[in-house]
Backbone as a chain_set.jsonl record, in Angstrom:
{"seq": "MFFTLGRCERTVGQQNWDIRGHVLDEDGETVRETFALPGDTMRVDQLKHCWEFVRRYMEEGPASVYRDVYWC", "coords": {"N": [[-54.153, 120.306, -17.177], [-54.932, 119.951, -13.834], [-54.478, 120.582, -10.458], [-55.205, 119.491, -7.131], [-56.228, 119.169, -3.647], [-56.914, 115.998, -2.245], [-59.162, 113.851, -0.526], [-58.122, 111.059, 1.25], [-59.099, 107.613, 1.507], [-60.668, 106.981, 4.503], [-59.677, 104.884, 7.011], [-59.092, 104.425, 9.671], [-58.837, 106.53, 12.524], [-57.702, 109.924, 12.035], [-58.53, 112.04, 9.199], [-56.763, 111.583, 6.178], [-54.899, 113.294, 3.643], [-54.09, 113.895, 0.166], [-52.199, 114.974, -2.745], [-53.669, 115.552, -5.788], [-53.657, 115.1, -9.297], [-55.449, 116.108, -12.107], [-56.034, 115.141, -15.343], [-57.201, 116.992, -17.896], [-59.82, 117.116, -20.365], [-60.085, 118.429, -23.737], [-62.012, 120.399, -23.465], [-61.46, 121.574, -21.08], [-62.79, 121.073, -18.728], [-63.822, 118.473, -18.356], [-62.747, 115.631, -16.67], [-60.295, 113.449, -17.621], [-58.357, 111.648, -16.704], [-57.015, 110.724, -13.5], [-54.529, 111.138, -11.029], [-52.487, 110.523, -8.131], [-50.007, 112.28, -6.334], [-47.033, 110.933, -4.829], [-47.259, 110.073, -1.392], [-49.002, 110.961, 1.576], [-50.796, 112.715, 4.135], [-51.976, 113.705, 7.408], [-51.883, 116.333, 7.861], [-52.682, 119.181, 6.29], [-51.174, 121.483, 5.863], [-48.581, 120.483, 5.574], [-48.794, 119.23, 3.099], [-49.129, 121.436, 1.48], [-46.583, 122.554, 1.533], [-45.167, 120.492, 0.277], [-46.418, 120.624, -2.219], [-45.544, 123.152, -3.074], [-42.835, 122.635, -3.47], [-42.967, 120.76, -5.603], [-44.277, 122.33, -7.532], [-42.38, 124.403, -7.95], [-40.284, 122.856, -8.975], [-41.443, 121.918, -11.384], [-42.011, 124.331, -12.744], [-39.665, 125.905, -12.603], [-37.503, 124.237, -12.766], [-35.057, 121.64, -11.851], [-32.799, 122.796, -10.63], [-33.744, 124.787, -9.01], [-34.661, 123.635, -6.683], [-33.004, 121.627, -5.69], [-31.311, 121.984, -3.51], [-33.009, 121.879, -1.406], [-33.482, 119.263, -0.826], [-32.739, 116.872, 1.434], [-32.579, 114.197, 1.9], [-33.398, 111.1, 0.302]], "CA": [[-53.809, 119.665, -15.926], [-55.463, 120.668, -12.681], [-54.061, 119.933, -9.215], [-56.045, 119.799, -5.986], [-56.104, 118.26, -2.514], [-57.923, 114.944, -2.24], [-59.327, 113.09, 0.721], [-57.837, 109.631, 1.155], [-60.1, 106.788, 2.18], [-60.412, 106.92, 5.94], [-59.86, 103.541, 7.562], [-59.038, 104.544, 11.132], [-58.212, 107.776, 12.95], [-57.98, 111.19, 11.36], [-58.565, 112.092, 7.736], [-55.526, 111.841, 5.448], [-55.042, 114.045, 2.399], [-53.0, 113.787, -0.798], [-52.258, 115.921, -3.866], [-54.142, 114.842, -6.979], [-53.622, 115.782, -10.581], [-56.506, 115.718, -13.039], [-55.775, 115.406, -16.752], [-58.467, 117.488, -18.417], [-60.129, 117.002, -21.786], [-59.89, 119.681, -24.463], [-62.973, 121.406, -23.006], [-60.927, 122.17, -19.868], [-63.636, 120.767, -17.577], [-64.014, 117.035, -18.206], [-61.565, 114.934, -16.166], [-60.033, 112.223, -18.362], [-57.578, 110.749, -15.846], [-56.611, 111.289, -12.213], [-53.43, 110.439, -10.348], [-52.054, 111.15, -6.877], [-48.57, 112.345, -6.097], [-46.706, 110.035, -3.716], [-47.303, 110.6, -0.04], [-50.226, 111.535, 2.118], [-50.606, 113.156, 5.505], [-53.139, 114.273, 8.088], [-51.672, 117.777, 7.97], [-52.799, 119.847, 4.996], [-50.079, 122.435, 5.718], [-47.433, 119.745, 5.043], [-49.018, 119.032, 1.667], [-48.906, 122.716, 0.791], [-45.127, 122.669, 1.369], [-44.807, 119.528, -0.774], [-46.892, 121.166, -3.494], [-44.664, 124.249, -3.473], [-41.633, 121.996, -3.995], [-43.295, 120.196, -6.923], [-44.569, 123.445, -8.43], [-41.108, 125.044, -8.316], [-39.562, 121.919, -9.839], [-42.066, 121.892, -12.713], [-41.969, 125.631, -13.398], [-38.342, 126.52, -12.616], [-36.489, 123.226, -13.015], [-34.458, 121.004, -10.672], [-31.813, 123.645, -9.958], [-34.417, 125.657, -8.044], [-35.068, 122.924, -5.466], [-32.139, 120.52, -5.279], [-30.729, 122.238, -2.186], [-34.038, 121.61, -0.396], [-33.586, 117.819, -0.62], [-31.691, 116.416, 2.349], [-32.554, 112.735, 1.825], [-34.344, 110.526, -0.662]], "C": [[-54.304, 120.567, -14.803], [-55.066, 119.899, -11.435], [-54.94, 120.401, -8.07], [-55.718, 118.859, -4.832], [-57.229, 117.241, -2.579], [-57.971, 114.261, -0.894], [-59.02, 111.623, 0.451], [-58.96, 108.874, 1.864], [-59.735, 106.658, 3.65], [-60.682, 105.502, 6.429], [-59.921, 103.589, 9.08], [-58.427, 105.902, 11.459], [-58.63, 108.975, 12.135], [-57.95, 111.057, 9.84], [-57.172, 112.347, 7.175], [-55.853, 112.526, 4.13], [-53.876, 113.746, 1.478], [-53.177, 114.861, -1.86], [-52.608, 115.125, -5.106], [-54.047, 115.729, -8.207], [-54.716, 115.229, -11.473], [-56.079, 116.112, -14.443], [-57.114, 115.775, -17.373], [-58.589, 117.259, -19.914], [-59.943, 118.376, -22.437], [-60.849, 120.773, -24.008], [-62.529, 122.094, -21.717], [-61.735, 121.889, -18.618], [-63.772, 119.275, -17.312], [-62.703, 116.379, -17.774], [-61.421, 113.614, -16.92], [-59.31, 111.186, -17.515], [-57.235, 111.485, -14.556], [-55.477, 110.455, -11.642], [-53.109, 111.208, -9.068], [-50.538, 111.18, -6.835], [-48.253, 111.455, -4.901], [-46.763, 110.766, -2.372], [-48.667, 111.134, 0.338], [-49.964, 111.86, 3.581], [-51.924, 113.638, 6.088], [-53.064, 115.791, 8.1], [-51.649, 118.428, 6.584], [-51.649, 120.836, 4.799], [-48.811, 121.745, 5.202], [-47.577, 119.531, 3.537], [-48.787, 120.312, 0.887], [-47.416, 122.96, 0.579], [-44.634, 121.71, 0.282], [-45.214, 120.054, -2.138], [-45.981, 122.291, -3.971], [-43.362, 123.698, -4.055], [-41.876, 121.48, -5.414], [-43.54, 121.308, -7.932], [-43.282, 124.13, -8.893], [-40.306, 124.145, -9.25], [-40.119, 121.961, -11.26], [-41.889, 123.216, -13.452], [-40.562, 126.182, -13.575], [-37.203, 125.535, -12.879], [-35.826, 122.736, -11.741], [-33.459, 121.883, -9.935], [-32.449, 124.518, -8.881], [-34.719, 124.961, -6.718], [-34.059, 121.906, -4.947], [-31.507, 120.756, -3.916], [-31.733, 121.994, -1.056], [-34.17, 120.126, -0.08], [-32.403, 117.372, 0.237], [-31.557, 114.902, 2.361], [-33.579, 112.287, 0.802], [-34.8, 109.181, -0.178]], "O": [[-54.114, 121.783, -14.827], [-55.291, 118.691, -11.356], [-55.369, 121.554, -8.032], [-55.013, 117.866, -5.016], [-58.361, 117.576, -2.927], [-56.957, 114.112, -0.213], [-59.584, 111.019, -0.461], [-59.67, 109.425, 2.704], [-58.618, 106.268, 3.99], [-61.789, 104.986, 6.277], [-60.71, 102.876, 9.7], [-57.565, 106.373, 10.716], [-59.744, 109.047, 11.616], [-57.418, 110.095, 9.286], [-56.471, 113.24, 7.651], [-56.94, 112.359, 3.576], [-52.793, 113.385, 1.94], [-54.182, 115.572, -1.874], [-51.938, 114.149, -5.441], [-54.316, 116.929, -8.164], [-54.885, 114.014, -11.578], [-55.794, 117.281, -14.706], [-58.049, 114.974, -17.376], [-57.593, 117.215, -20.635], [-59.674, 119.362, -21.752], [-60.54, 121.957, -24.149], [-63.138, 123.078, -21.298], [-61.411, 122.406, -17.548], [-63.83, 118.858, -16.155], [-61.673, 116.547, -18.427], [-62.308, 112.763, -16.868], [-59.607, 109.994, -17.592], [-57.173, 112.714, -14.526], [-55.467, 109.229, -11.756], [-53.422, 112.392, -8.944], [-49.871, 110.23, -7.246], [-49.113, 111.244, -4.046], [-46.362, 111.924, -2.254], [-49.389, 111.688, -0.491], [-49.025, 111.343, 4.186], [-52.868, 113.941, 5.357], [-54.071, 116.462, 8.325], [-50.709, 118.241, 5.812], [-51.189, 121.012, 3.671], [-48.041, 122.36, 4.464], [-46.603, 119.636, 2.791], [-48.302, 120.275, -0.244], [-47.023, 123.514, -0.447], [-43.787, 122.072, -0.534], [-44.457, 119.947, -3.102], [-45.678, 122.371, -5.161], [-42.843, 124.241, -5.03], [-41.081, 121.737, -6.317], [-43.062, 121.236, -9.064], [-43.111, 124.405, -10.081], [-39.713, 124.627, -10.214], [-39.36, 122.032, -12.227], [-41.643, 123.223, -14.659], [-40.278, 126.85, -14.569], [-36.079, 125.939, -13.178], [-36.0, 123.328, -10.676], [-33.287, 121.73, -8.726], [-31.772, 124.942, -7.945], [-35.006, 125.632, -5.727], [-34.246, 121.369, -3.855], [-31.193, 119.788, -3.223], [-31.351, 121.912, 0.111], [-34.898, 119.76, 0.842], [-31.243, 117.474, -0.162], [-30.529, 114.376, 2.788], [-34.515, 113.02, 0.481], [-35.601, 108.525, -0.843]]}, "num_chains": 1, "name": "protein.A"}
């Protein structure tokens, strides 16, 4: 699995970005599938904060981030 920032299709205004996950083949280079995490924004710094939340959740579990969620 490889995560990166992706450019959303620009329809009007500024460029939007999202976080994309690539499911890699056994060779570690060939992308088999791609998906985007929910949400996109014009501000890359906001996505970096979202990514840190997701990364902590995946690596450390829900107890590490549940206090950071104020609304759903």
